[in-house]
C-alpha positions in Angstrom: -2.4 -18.8 -6.7 -3.2 -16.2 -4.1 -0.8 -15.4 -1.3 0.0 -12.7 1.2 2.1 -9.7 0.1 3.5 -6.9 2.2 4.1 -3.6 0.5 6.0 -0.7 2.2 5.7 2.8 0.8 7.7 5.8 2.1 6.3 9.3 1.4 6.0 12.8 2.6 2.6 13.5 4.2 0.3 15.1 1.7 -3.4 15.7 2.0 -5.4 12.9 0.3 -2.4 10.5 -0.1 -4.0 7.7 1.9 -7.1 7.9 -0.3 -5.0 7.8 -3.5 -3.2 4.7 -2.2 -6.4 2.9 -1.4 -7.9 3.8 -4.8 -5.0 2.0 -6.5 -6.0 -1.2 -4.9 -9.8 -0.9 -5.1 -9.7 -0.2 -8.8 -8.0 -3.5 -9.3 -10.4 -5.2 -6.9 -7.7 -6.0 -4.4 -8.8 -6.1 -0.7 -6.4 -4.5 1.7 -6.2 -6.8 4.7 -4.1 -4.4 6.9 -2.9 -0.8 6.5 -0.6 0.9 9.0 0.8 4.4 8.7 3.5 5.7 11.0 6.4 8.2 11.1 9.7 6.8 9.9 13.1 7.6 11.3 13.5 10.4 8.8 11.8 13.7 9.8 8.7 14.5 7.6 8.7 11.0 6.0 5.9 8.5 6.7 5.8 4.7 6.3 2.8 3.0 4.8 2.7 -0.8 5.4 0.0 -2.5 3.3 -0.9 -6.2 3.6 -2.9 -7.7 0.7 -3.9 -11.3 -0.2 -3.8 -11.6 -4.0 -2.0 -13.2 -7.0 1.5 -12.4 -8.2 0.1 -11.0 -11.5 -2.1 -8.4 -9.7 0.6 -7.4 -7.3 3.0 -6.7 -10.2 0.5 -4.3 -11.7 0.1 -2.4 -8.4 3.7 -2.4 -7.2 5.5 -2.5 -10.5 
């Protein structure tokens, strides 16, 4: 059964990182409903908040 999942990723800012993150989802045919990137409280670290609507099995493959 499909449901909404929110994934949070913390990372340093590297060129092409956003593209690599989206490729992980598109290769598994998971549509990203929302994607927000912002600076975190730690200097040089960014927070990626990704909202997807999919099954538990697919989200385990992506986030696990």
